Structure formats: structure tokens, C-alpha cells
C-alpha positions in Angstrom: 10.3 21.8 -41.5 11.4 22.4 -37.9 10.4 20.1 -35.1 9.2 21.5 -31.8 9.7 19.5 -28.7 7.0 19.8 -26.2 7.7 19.0 -22.6 5.0 16.9 -21.0 3.4 18.4 -17.9 5.0 17.4 -14.6 2.4 15.4 -12.6 1.7 16.6 -9.1 3.8 15.0 -6.4 2.4 11.9 -4.7 1.1 12.5 -1.2 3.3 11.3 1.7 2.0 9.1 4.5 0.7 12.2 6.5 -1.6 13.2 3.6 -3.3 9.8 3.0 -6.8 9.2 4.3 -6.8 7.0 7.3 -10.6 6.6 7.6 -13.7 7.4 5.7 -15.9 7.1 8.7 -17.1 3.6 8.0 -16.2 0.5 10.0 -14.3 -2.3 8.2 -15.3 -5.8 9.3 -13.0 -8.6 8.7 -14.4 -11.6 6.8 -13.0 -14.0 9.5 -15.0 -12.1 12.1 -18.2 -12.6 10.2 -18.2 -9.1 8.7 -19.1 -8.0 5.2 -15.7 -6.9 3.7 -14.8 -9.8 1.6 -11.9 -7.9 -0.1 -9.9 -7.2 3.1 -8.2 -10.6 3.4 -7.2 -11.0 -0.3 -6.0 -7.4 -0.4 -3.8 -7.9 2.7 -2.4 -11.1 1.2 -1.5 -9.3 -2.0 0.2 -6.5 -0.1 2.1 -8.9 2.1 3.2 -11.0 -0.9 4.3 -7.8 -2.7 6.3 -6.2 0.1 7.9 -9.4 1.7 10.6 -9.8 -1.0 11.6 -6.2 -0.6 11.8 -6.4 3.1 13.8 -9.6 2.9 16.4 -7.9 0.6 16.5 -4.8 2.9 16.7 -6.9 6.1 18.4 -10.2 5.3 18.6 -11.0 9.0 14.8 -11.3 9.1 14.4 -8.5 11.6 11.0 -7.2 10.3 7.4 -8.0 10.8 4.4 -7.5 8.6 1.2 -6.9 10.5 -2.0 -7.0 8.5 -4.4 -4.2 9.4 -1.8 -2.4 11.5 1.4 -1.6 9.5 5.0 -2.5 8.8 7.6 -2.4 11.6 
């Protein structure tokens, strides 16, 4: 009996930063400002905790900044 190898389909390429949505037309209110988005602060902490070790390895001199709600420089 012969085996047939089937190549899995190649998934579509991930979008780059220019193709990601930047707004859905709704305002995001920070919890600390008395708004109603209780997920914003925990999400920003998770993202910061995840990216900080990578940035520390890439920039051992500490010349980077992580700004929540604005980006990474």
C-alpha cells in the first residue's frame, strides 16, 4: 500500500501594522478615568509584562520605553 503525503494548506500571511484596525468608531474610556472599559488596564499590564523581557534583551542599555495606550518607542 502506498502512502500519499498531503501538504497542509499554507495559511494567509499575517497583516502588518498598516493593515490592522486602529479604531472601530467607539471611544475607549480608561477605568482610572471613571470609564466603563474594565479590561483596558489588565490588558495593558499583560502586554507590558510580555514585551518587557524581550525589549530588555534587545536593548540591555535600557534605552526603550513602553507607553500604555500609545505604543512602543
